[in-house]
C-alpha positions in Angstrom: 2.3 -39.2 5.3 6.0 -38.8 4.9 9.1 -39.5 7.0 10.7 -36.4 8.3 14.4 -35.5 8.0 15.4 -36.9 11.5 13.9 -40.3 10.6 15.6 -40.3 7.2 18.9 -39.5 8.9 18.4 -42.2 11.6 17.6 -44.8 8.9 20.7 -43.8 7.0 22.8 -44.3 10.2 21.2 -47.6 10.8 21.9 -48.7 7.2 25.6 -47.6 7.6 25.8 -49.7 10.8 24.5 -52.7 8.8 27.3 -52.2 6.2 29.8 -51.9 9.0 28.5 -55.1 10.5 29.3 -57.0 7.3 33.0 -56.4 8.0 32.7 -56.5 11.8 30.2 -59.2 12.9 30.4 -57.9 16.4 28.3 -54.9 15.4 25.3 -57.0 14.3 23.7 -57.3 17.8 23.9 -53.5 18.1 22.4 -53.1 14.6 19.5 -55.4 15.5 18.8 -53.6 18.8 19.0 -50.2 17.1 16.6 -51.4 14.5 14.0 -52.6 17.0 14.3 -49.3 18.9 14.0 -47.2 15.8 11.0 -49.2 14.6 9.3 -48.9 18.0 9.9 -45.1 18.1 8.8 -44.6 14.5 5.7 -46.7 15.0 4.7 -44.9 18.2 5.4 -41.5 16.7 3.3 -42.4 13.7 0.4 -43.6 15.9 0.5 -40.3 17.8 0.5 -38.3 14.6 -2.5 -40.1 13.3 -4.4 -39.2 16.5 -3.6 -35.5 16.2 -6.6 -33.3 15.5 -6.5 -30.9 12.6 -6.3 -27.4 14.0 -9.1 -24.9 13.3 -8.3 -22.0 11.0 -10.0 -18.6 10.8 -9.0 -16.1 8.2 -9.4 -12.4 8.6 -9.1 -10.5 5.4 -10.9 -7.4 4.0 -13.8 -8.1 1.6 -12.3 -5.5 -0.7 -8.5 -5.3 -1.4 -6.9 -2.5 -3.5 -5.0 -3.5 -6.6 -1.2 -3.5 -6.3 -1.1 -2.7 -2.6 0.2 -4.9 0.2 -2.8 -5.8 2.3 -2.8 -7.6 5.6 -4.2 -11.1 6.1 -4.5 -12.7 9.5 -4.9 -16.4 10.3 -6.0 -17.6 13.7 -5.2 -21.3 14.4 -6.8 -23.1 17.4 -5.6 -26.4 18.9 -8.2 -28.6 20.4 -5.7 -31.4 21.3 -4.4 -31.9 24.8 -0.9 -31.7 23.5 1.1 -29.0 21.7 1.2 -28.9 17.9 4.0 -27.9 15.6 3.2 -27.3 12.0 4.2 -25.5 8.8 1.5 -23.3 7.3 0.9 -22.0 3.8 -2.3 -20.1 2.9 -3.8 -21.1 -0.5 -4.0 -17.6 -1.8 -4.8 -16.6 -5.4 -2.1 -17.9 -7.8 -1.4 -14.5 -9.3 -0.9 -12.7 -6.0 2.4 -11.9 -4.4 2.8 -12.7 -0.6 5.4 -12.0 2.0 5.5 -13.8 5.4 4.6 -17.3 4.0 5.2 -20.2 4.6 5.3 -20.0 8.4 6.3 -22.5 11.1 3.9 -22.3 14.0 3.8 -23.9 17.5 0.4 -24.0 19.2 0.2 -24.9 22.9 -2.3 -27.5 24.3 -5.8 -26.2 23.7 -4.4 -22.9 22.7 -4.5 -20.5 19.8 -2.0 -18.5 17.8 -2.3 -15.8 15.2 -0.2 -15.7 12.0 -0.1 -12.5 9.9 1.2 -12.0 6.4 0.8 -9.6 3.5 -0.8 -10.1 0.1 -0.6 -8.0 -3.1 -3.0 -8.7 -6.0 -1.7 -7.4 -9.3 -5.0 -7.5 -11.2 -8.6 -6.4 -10.4 -11.5 -8.8 -10.2 -12.9 -11.5 -7.9 -10.4 -13.7 -6.1 -10.6 -16.6 -3.7 -8.7 -18.5 -1.0 -9.0 -22.2 -1.3 -8.2 -22.9 2.3 -4.9 -23.5 4.2 -2.3 -26.2 3.6 -0.9 -27.5 6.8 2.0 -29.9 7.4 1.7 -31.4 10.9 4.9 -32.6 12.6 4.6 -35.7 14.9 5.5 -35.3 18.6 9.0 -36.8 18.1 9.5 -35.1 14.8 9.9 -38.3 12.8 6.9 -38.0 10.6 4.9 -35.2 8.8 1.4 -35.3 7.5 -0.4 -32.8 5.1 -3.9 -31.7 5.8 -6.2 -29.1 4.4 -7.9 -26.8 6.9 -9.8 -23.6 6.9 -12.8 -22.4 4.9 -12.6 -21.0 1.3 -13.1 -17.3 1.2 -13.9 -14.8 -1.6 -12.7 -11.2 -1.9 -12.7 -8.5 -4.5 -9.8 -6.6 -5.9 -10.8 -3.0 -6.7 -8.9 -0.3 -8.5 -6.5 1.4 -6.1 -8.7 4.4 -5.3 -6.1 5.6 -2.8 -3.9 6.6 -5.7 -6.3 9.3 -6.6 -7.8 10.0 -3.1 -5.6 13.1 -2.9 -7.3 14.3 -6.1 -10.8 13.8 -4.6 -9.8 15.5 -1.4 -8.5 18.5 -3.3 -11.6 18.5 -5.5 -13.8 18.4 -2.4 -12.0 21.5 -0.9 -11.7 23.2 -4.3 -8.0 23.3 -4.1 -7.6 23.4 -7.8 -4.0 24.3 -7.9 -3.0 21.1 -6.1 -5.2 19.1 -8.4 -3.5 20.5 -11.4 -6.8 22.0 -12.7 -7.4 25.3 -14.4 -10.1 27.7 -13.6 -11.8 29.0 -16.8 -13.9 32.1 -17.2 -17.6 31.4 -17.8 -19.0 32.7 -21.1 -22.4 32.6 -22.6 -25.8 32.4 -20.9 -26.2 28.7 -20.4 -25.5 28.7 -16.6 -28.2 28.7 -14.1 -29.1 31.7 -11.9 -28.0 31.2 -8.3 -28.6 34.4 -6.3 -28.3 38.1 -6.1 -25.3 39.8 -4.4 -23.6 43.1 -4.2 -21.7 44.2 -7.3 -17.9 43.4 -7.1 -15.0 44.8 -9.0 -14.5 42.6 -12.1 -18.2 41.7 -12.7 -19.4 42.3 -16.2 -22.2 44.8 -17.0 -24.3 41.8 -18.2 -24.4 40.5 -14.6 -25.9 43.7 -13.2 -29.6 43.3 -12.2 -31.0 46.8 -13.1 -34.4 46.2 -11.4 -32.9 45.3 -8.1 -30.3 48.1 -8.5 -33.0 50.7 -9.0 -35.0 49.5 -6.0 -32.2 49.7 -3.4 -30.1 52.4 -5.3 -27.0 50.2 -5.1 -25.4 48.1 -7.8 -26.6 44.5 -7.5 -25.2 41.6 -9.6 -26.5 38.2 -10.5 -24.5 35.2 -9.5 -24.7 32.0 -11.5 -23.8 28.4 -11.0 -23.0 25.7 -13.4 -26.0 23.9 -14.8 -27.0 20.7 -13.0 -29.0 17.6 -13.9 -26.8 16.9 -17.0 -25.5 13.6 -18.2 -21.9 12.3 -18.4 -21.5 8.8 -20.0 -18.2 7.0 -20.3 -17.6 4.9 -23.4 -14.7 2.7 -22.2 -12.6 0.6 -24.6 -11.7 -2.7 -23.0 -10.2 -4.2 -26.1 -6.7 -5.4 -26.8 -5.2 -1.9 -27.2 -5.9 -1.2 -23.5 -3.7 -4.1 -22.5 -0.5 -2.1 -23.0 1.5 -1.5 -19.8 3.6 1.5 -19.3 4.3 0.3 -15.7 4.8 -3.3 -14.7 1.4 -4.9 -13.9 -0.6 -1.8 -14.8 -2.5 -1.8 -18.1 -3.8 1.4 -19.7 -7.3 0.2 -18.6 -6.3 0.3 -14.9 -5.2 4.0 -15.2 -8.3 4.8 -17.2 -10.6 3.3 -14.5 -8.9 5.4 -11.8 -9.3 8.6 -13.8 -13.0 7.8 -14.6 -13.7 7.2 -10.9 -12.2 10.6 -10.1 -14.2 12.3 -12.8 -17.4 10.5 -11.7 -16.8 11.8 -8.1 -16.4 15.4 -9.4 -19.5 15.1 -11.7 -21.8 13.7 -9.0 -20.7 16.6 -6.7 -21.7 19.0 -9.5 -25.2 17.4 -9.6 -24.7 15.5 -12.8 -25.6 11.9 -13.6 -22.8 9.5 -14.4 -23.1 6.3 -16.6 -20.7 3.9 -18.3 -20.8 1.6 -21.3 -17.8 -0.8 -21.7 -17.1 -2.4 -25.1 -14.5 -4.5 -26.7 -14.6 -7.6 -24.5 -17.8 -8.1 -22.8 -20.4 -5.3 -22.8 -21.1 -3.6 -19.5 -23.8 -1.0 -19.1 -24.3 1.3 -16.1 -27.2 3.6 -16.6 -26.6 7.3 -15.6 -27.2 8.0 -11.9 -26.7 11.0 -9.6 -27.3 9.5 -6.2 -24.8 10.2 -3.5 -23.5 6.6 -3.6 -23.2 6.6 -7.4 -19.4 6.3 -7.4 -19.5 3.3 -5.1 -22.2 1.6 -7.3 -20.1 2.4 -10.4 -17.0 0.9 -8.8 -18.8 -2.3 -7.9 -20.1 -2.5 -11.5 -16.7 -2.2 -13.2 -14.1 -3.3 -10.7 -13.6 -6.7 -12.5 -13.3 -5.2 -16.0 -10.1 -6.5 -17.7 -8.7 -5.8 -21.2 -9.5 -8.6 -23.6 -7.8 -9.9 -26.7 -10.8 -8.9 -28.8 -10.8 -6.0 -31.4 -12.9 -3.2 -30.0 -15.6 -1.8 -32.3 -16.3 1.8 -31.3 -19.0 2.1 -34.1 -21.1 -0.7 -32.6 -20.7 0.8 -29.2 -21.8 4.2 -30.4 -24.9 2.7 -31.9 -25.7 0.8 -28.7 -25.2 3.9 -26.7 -27.7 5.9 -28.8 -30.4 3.3 -28.0 -29.6 3.4 -24.3 -29.1 7.1 -23.8 -31.5 9.2 -25.9 -31.1 12.3 -23.8 -28.2 14.6 -24.8 -25.1 13.9 -22.8 -21.4 14.5 -22.7 -19.9 11.2 -24.0 -16.3 10.6 -23.0 -14.6 7.9 -25.2 -11.5 6.5 -23.6 -9.4 4.4 -26.0 -5.9 3.7 -27.3 -6.2 4.0 -31.1 -3.9 2.9 -33.9 -3.9 3.7 -37.6 -6.2 0.8 -38.5 -8.7 1.9 -35.8 -9.1 5.5 -37.0 -11.9 5.0 -39.6 -14.2 3.2 -37.1 -13.5 5.8 -34.5 -14.3 8.6 -37.0 -17.6 7.0 -37.9 -18.5 6.4 -34.2 -18.0 10.1 -33.5 -20.1 11.0 -36.5 -22.9 8.8 -35.1 -22.7 10.2 -31.6 -22.4 13.9 -32.4 -25.9 14.0 -33.9 -27.3 13.9 -30.4 -24.4 14.2 -27.9 -21.3 16.3 -27.1 -18.3 14.0 -27.7 -14.9 14.1 -26.0 -12.2 11.5 -27.0 -9.3 10.8 -24.7 -6.9 8.9 -26.9 -4.1 7.3 -24.8 -0.6 7.0 -26.1 2.3 4.9 -24.8 5.0 6.6 -22.7 7.6 4.9 -24.9 6.8 7.3 -27.7 7.7 10.3 -25.7 10.8 8.6 -24.4 11.9 7.8 -28.0 11.6 11.4 -29.0 13.5 12.6 -25.9 16.3 10.0 -26.2 19.7 11.2 -27.6 20.3 10.2 -31.2 23.8 8.5 -31.2 23.4 5.7 -33.7 21.7 5.0 -37.1 19.2 2.8 -35.3 18.3 5.6 -32.9 17.9 8.0 -35.9 15.6 5.6 -37.7 13.5 5.1 -34.5 13.2 8.8 -34.0 11.9 9.4 -37.5 9.5 6.4 -37.3 8.0 7.7 -34.1 7.8 11.2 -35.5 5.9 10.0 -38.6 3.6 7.9 -36.4 2.7 10.8 -34.2 2.2 13.1 -37.2 -0.4 10.7 -38.6 -1.9 10.5 -35.1 -2.2 14.4 -35.0 -3.9 14.4 -38.4 -6.4 11.9 -37.2 -7.2 14.0 -34.2 -7.6 17.0 -36.4 -10.2 15.2 -38.4 -12.0 14.4 -35.2 -12.0 18.1 -34.2 -13.4 19.0 -37.6 -16.4 16.9 -36.7 -17.0 19.0 -33.6 -15.3 16.5 -31.2 -13.0 17.5 -28.5 -9.8 15.5 -28.3 -7.2 14.8 -25.6 -4.0 13.1 -26.7 -2.1 12.1 -23.6 -0.3 9.5 -21.5 -2.3 7.5 -18.9 -0.6 9.3 -16.0 -1.9 12.6 -17.4 -5.4 11.4 -17.6 -7.0 12.3 -14.2 -6.3 16.0 -14.2 -6.9 16.4 -17.9 -10.3 14.8 -17.8 -11.5 17.0 -14.9 -10.1 20.1 -16.6 -12.0 19.2 -19.8 -15.2 18.5 -17.9 -14.9 21.8 -16.0 -14.3 23.7 -19.1 -17.3 22.2 -20.8 -19.5 23.0 -17.8 -18.3 26.6 -17.6 -18.7 27.2 -21.3 -22.3 26.0 -21.0 -22.1 24.0 -24.3 -23.7 20.9 -23.0 
């Protein structure tokens, strides 16, 4: 319970009148009368405020909110009192969220209702909650205010912003590979599955001709193949301290990696393959390979709250754990951000995995490295920075070459290049029939 600004001003005026009465005794009767009137008004207003009922609050917010996107929240306030209410409202949203449209001043008519809308943006994934609403009720005469807590607590989940890659999935669904940034690759080898017979077309190889069918109908007939199905794709996702780096404000490398993995999972499930995930380096998370139509949604629910930790990731331990969980041959995609001191463990992890699986490593690098190489060299400091970055990237390339000598495929790229690059690499592996 606090006096409002009008009451403070009135008390200040009353006090000033008392000081004036010390020099002009004729003002003392007026001061006394004003004091009695002010006390009566303040007491009556306080009594009315204490009788005011706390308005009801209902919150309408989506159970799932995309990360980094302004999402609407609607509050409906109902007044059960016979008189109007005036109040200041602030929703007790998650502390790390940004809001616009709060606090709000609201007037609710007698036994009426009013809706207040604002927008919320959650910068990080994971479970979040509202703790209720903070209300500051104004007394009928505006002389007092009283704080009250109203409204229920509410839970919601912040998912990766799948809308960022929805255009990729739409293009993938319609096979618009040019818009997706993908490359069609010619199939080689005999590892693809037979699909159907069709009439021979210009450009078909002689190996595709079905001579028995051709001899029966006296017309060239070719075999048509489709990529093998019922294969396994397992993500080995680094959630250690290296993945905390942010090329964009509020977006860690792990956020971009999750978006890219969701896209690739969507494409793989459409191809009839099973998709799984093992997260390491800060709380192990295992999602067994599945190929059901809702696999992507299940995977998203399983990993939406993954956050990069401060722990040092151990890819070798993760590789050994994966071998026990996934005995059947699979394409293992390791997504990490490695440094010089991480290279020996990553090499040993690949050596362990390649005995049974086909391994692809997507090694993320910071955009600042490319920017340092592209920046003009105008000072001694800029020259030293250029050579330091050049030497670092040269060591990085030598490390990747050692991985390739082990039979591992390597992608060295920025996080923003990851979605199309992963789908390209997956499509190339499928068409080459090496899995």
